[in-house]
C-alpha positions as CSV (number, residue, x, y, z in Angstrom):
1,M,-13.6,-22.9,-12.5
2,Y,-14.1,-22.8,-8.7
3,R,-11.1,-22.3,-6.6
4,R,-10.6,-21.6,-2.9
5,Y,-7.6,-19.7,-1.5
6,S,-6.8,-19.8,2.2
7,I,-3.7,-19.1,4.2
8,H,-1.9,-21.6,6.5
9,R,-0.8,-20.3,9.9
10,D,2.9,-20.5,8.8
11,G,2.1,-18.2,5.9
12,D,1.8,-20.7,3.0
13,L,-1.0,-20.0,0.5
14,L,-3.3,-23.0,0.1
15,V,-5.1,-23.4,-3.2
16,E,-7.9,-25.9,-3.7
17,D,-10.0,-26.6,-6.8
18,L,-13.6,-27.0,-5.9
19,D,-16.4,-28.9,-7.6
20,E,-19.7,-27.2,-8.5
21,S,-21.1,-27.8,-5.0
22,G,-18.1,-26.1,-3.4
23,K,-16.4,-29.2,-2.1
24,P,-12.6,-29.6,-2.7
25,I,-11.7,-32.0,-5.5
26,D,-8.2,-32.7,-4.0
27,P,-8.3,-31.2,-0.5
28,E,-5.1,-29.8,1.1
29,P,-4.2,-32.0,4.1
30,V,-4.5,-29.0,6.5
31,A,-6.9,-29.0,9.4
32,P,-9.3,-26.0,9.5
33,E,-7.8,-24.8,12.8
34,E,-4.4,-24.5,11.1
35,R,-5.8,-22.0,8.5
36,L,-6.1,-18.3,9.1
37,P,-9.7,-17.0,9.1
38,I,-9.2,-15.7,5.6
39,E,-10.7,-17.5,2.6
40,V,-11.4,-16.4,-0.9
41,T,-13.5,-18.4,-3.3
42,V,-13.4,-17.6,-6.9
43,L,-15.7,-18.5,-9.8
44,S,-14.4,-17.8,-13.3
45,P,-14.1,-19.4,-16.7
46,D,-11.3,-21.9,-16.8
47,D,-9.1,-20.3,-19.4
48,T,-5.7,-18.6,-19.5
49,D,-7.1,-15.0,-19.6
50,S,-9.2,-15.6,-16.5
51,R,-6.4,-17.1,-14.6
52,A,-4.1,-14.1,-15.5
53,A,-6.8,-11.7,-14.4
54,L,-7.2,-13.5,-11.2
55,L,-3.5,-13.4,-10.5
56,D,-3.5,-9.6,-11.3
57,L,-6.3,-9.1,-8.8
58,L,-4.6,-11.1,-6.0
59,E,-1.4,-9.2,-6.6
60,M,-3.1,-5.9,-6.5
61,A,-5.0,-6.9,-3.2
62,L,-1.7,-7.9,-1.7
63,G,0.0,-4.7,-2.8
64,L,-2.9,-2.7,-1.3
65,E,-2.4,-4.4,2.1
66,T,1.3,-4.3,2.2
67,E,2.4,-1.1,0.4
68,G,-0.7,1.1,0.2
69,P,-2.8,2.3,-2.8
70,E,-0.2,4.7,-4.2
71,K,2.3,1.8,-4.9
72,T,-0.4,-0.2,-6.8
73,G,-1.3,2.7,-9.1
74,L,-4.4,3.7,-7.3
75,R,-5.1,7.0,-5.7
76,K,-5.6,7.2,-2.0
77,R,-9.2,8.3,-1.2
78,E,-9.4,10.9,1.4
79,G,-12.4,10.4,3.7
80,K,-14.7,13.2,4.7
81,K,-16.3,13.4,8.1
82,L,-20.1,12.9,8.1
83,D,-22.1,15.9,9.3
84,V,-24.1,14.2,12.0
85,L,-26.8,16.1,13.8
86,S,-26.8,15.7,17.6
């Protein structure tokens, strides 16, 4: 399964199935300039478990961006300054 996810400027999620060469099978009728510069292309087996794992991954990524790592069950990693010689 090859699938591309992109976001329309109005906030809609665009989902397109791709063939093995990466071209959309049934392209969304949205011009490239109307899409935000965010695109995720996924390659996975075309079965129920893979689709469920993909949705879990996308939900976790959205949660990380909107609510932070603590809300998604991840620990926040504290950064450490690098000791740079001058």
